[in-house]
N, C-alpha and C positions, 0 to 999 in steps of 0.2 A: 551172308551174315544175317542172322535173325534180328529184327528190329525190336528193341525193348519197348514194351507197352507201358504207358503211364498208369500208375496205380490210381484207381478210382476212389473217390470218397465213399464211405459206407452209406448205405441206404437204410432208413428206419421206417418201420411200420407202426401205426398208432391207432387211436380210437377214431370214430367217425367225426365229421366236421362239427356237429352240434355239441360235441363233448369238449370241454376246455382242454386245450393242449398247451403245454408250456412253450413259450417262444424260443427262438434260437439263442444260444449262449452269447454273451457280450463279445463283439468282435467277429461274429459269424454272420453269413447270409444264409437264408433258407429258401430252397426252391421246392415247391410241391409238384408231385408227379401225377396227380389226378384231381378231379373237381372236388371230391369229398375230403381232401387233405388227409388221407389215411396213409400216405407214403410221402416221404420227403428226404432230402439230402442237405446237410449243413456243410458250408464251405468257409474256411477261415479267410478273413479279409485283411489286406494290408491297410495301413492308415491312408494311403493315397487312394486306394480303391474305395474305402468308405466315404471319402470326401466326394468322389465322383459319381456315386451310385445314382443319385437323384436325377442326373442328366443322362447317364449312359444306359440305364435300365428302364427308361420311362415306358417302353412298350413291352416289357417282360411281365407276364401275368403272374399273380400269386407268389411274389417274392417278398419275404420279410427280412429286414436288415437289423440284426441284433445290435450292431454298432450305432444304429440310429434309433434305438428302441425307446421305450417309454421313459419318462423322467425318473421313475423308480430306480433305474439302473445307473443314472448319472445324477448325483446329488450336487449339481453345480448351481449356485445361487446367482441369479441375474436380476438386475434392476429392470423395471418395465421399459425404460428407454433403451437399454442395451439389447433386450429381446426384440424390440421394435426395429432397431437398427439392423440386427442380424436378419430378420425377416425381409426387410427392404433390400438388403444386399443380395440375398438369395433370389428375390424376385427380379432384381436388375440383371443378375447373372443368367437367369432363365430367359428373360426378354432378349438379352444380347445374343444368347445361343440361338434362339428362334429367328432373330433377324439375320444372323449370319447364314443359317441354313436356307432361309428364303432367298438371300442374295446368291448363294452358290447354286441353288436350283434354277433361279431366274437366268443366271449366266449360262448354265448348261443348256437350257432350252433355247437360248438365243444363238449360241454358237455351235450347237450339236451337229449341224450339217457340214461343218468344216471337217474335211477328212482327218481322222485320227483324234479329233478333240475328245470324244466321249471315252476313248480308251485311256486318256491321260489327263482328264479334266481335274481341276482343283477340288479338294475336299474341305470340309470345315476343320477347325482347329482340333476337334475331338475325333476326326477321322471318318465322318459321315459322308458318303458319296451322294451325288444327286439322286441316284436310283433308290438308295436307302431312304432318303428324305421323302421322295415322292411316294414310295410304298407306305412309309409310316404315316403319311398324311392322307393316304387312301386316294391319291390322285391318279386314276387309271389312265387318263389321257397323257399325262406327263410320263408315266411309266412306259407306255407304248412308244412314245416319241423317242425316249432315251434308248430303249432296247432296239428299235429299228435303225438307230444310228450308231450302234456298236457298243453300248454300255455293257460292262461286265455283269452278267446275270447272277453270278454267284459271289459278288463282292461281299465282304464281311464287315460288320460293325466291330471295331477294334476291341472294345471292352468285353462284349459278350460272345463274339464270334458268330453272331446270328447273321444269316443271309436274308435277302429280301423275301424269299419264299417262307422263311420261318416267321418273319414279321406278319406277312400277309395271312399265313395259316393261323397265327395266334389271333389276329384281328377278325378272322372269318370273312375276309374280303374275296369272295368267289371270282369276280371279274379279274382282279389283279393276279390271283393264283393261276387262273387260266392263261393269262398273258405270259407269266413267268414260265409256266410249263410249256407253252408254245415255243418259247425261246430256249428250251432244253435246260431249265434250272434243275439242279440236282435234288432229287427227293430223298436221298439217303445220306446226305452230308450231316455229320455230327459237329456240334459247336462246343468248343472248350470254353470255360472249365466245367460246364454242367453236363456235357455229353447229351445234349438234346438234339433232335432233328425236326424237320417240319411236321412229321407225323406225331411226334411227342407233343409239339405245340398245339396242333389241331385237336388232339384227343383231350389234352388238359383244359383247353378253352371250350370244350363241348361244341365244336363246330362240325356238325355232322356232314354237311355238304362238302366241306374241304377235306375231311377224312376220306370220303368216297373218291374225290378227285385224285388225291394222293395215292390211294391204293390202286386205282385204275392206271395211274402213271408209273407204277412199279415200286411204290413204297413197300419196304420189307419189314414186317413186324418182327421177324426172327432176329434181325440185326439189333433191335431194341432189347430183345430178351438176352442177347449175348452181352450187351453193354451193361444191362441192369437186370441180372438174373433174379434178384429179389423182387423185381417189379413185374415179372412175367404174368402172374395171375392178376395183378392190378390192371395191366393194360388189356389183357384178354377180357376182363370184366367190363372195362370201359368200352371196348369195341362192341361187345354184345349189347350194352346199354344204348349205344348209338345206333344200333340196328344195322 
């Protein structure tokens, strides 16, 4: 029985980055497909997603959130004290998240040599594994320790679907990219809902060395073209620009 394919959100082409482009509609997130921001896709957000974006997407480059857009879109009047309180609460939330991630990573590095621990080690409340945390923090030593003790190399961040290789490619962290490829990380895995893969992330972030590593490891540009036919010329242009 053929598998029904999920319908993709439409892709839009626009003017160069230095030309003013209207932001995403209210309640939508926008992800750009190249450095110059001449191609993008808008995705509708649920209310819960909009509340969680600041934490769950902190490593995703060039994403604009219409739901969290400029005050012009939301004419809600707040007193200075209320605004200060909200800022402080958000800061405390971020601090608590970082502290929990630090604790989860510390425990994993302490107990990773126990057989089977890394395969089933605890995650943070928002679903971040120790390997994702170490990668996002660009801690190559911890990444190697976790991988050598059985950590799942293609684990996914729950909200974005990004793998450690996608984060490392976006960050341009060549040592970690090499480590992940050494442990057979998938170079052609696509993440929902944006249908990005490691090569998309590397091209969009203008990380030339990572692009070459991924292509040498078997990254297939034709798969991107099939997923995003409207972006075929955009990605070809980016690859030529990267040399």
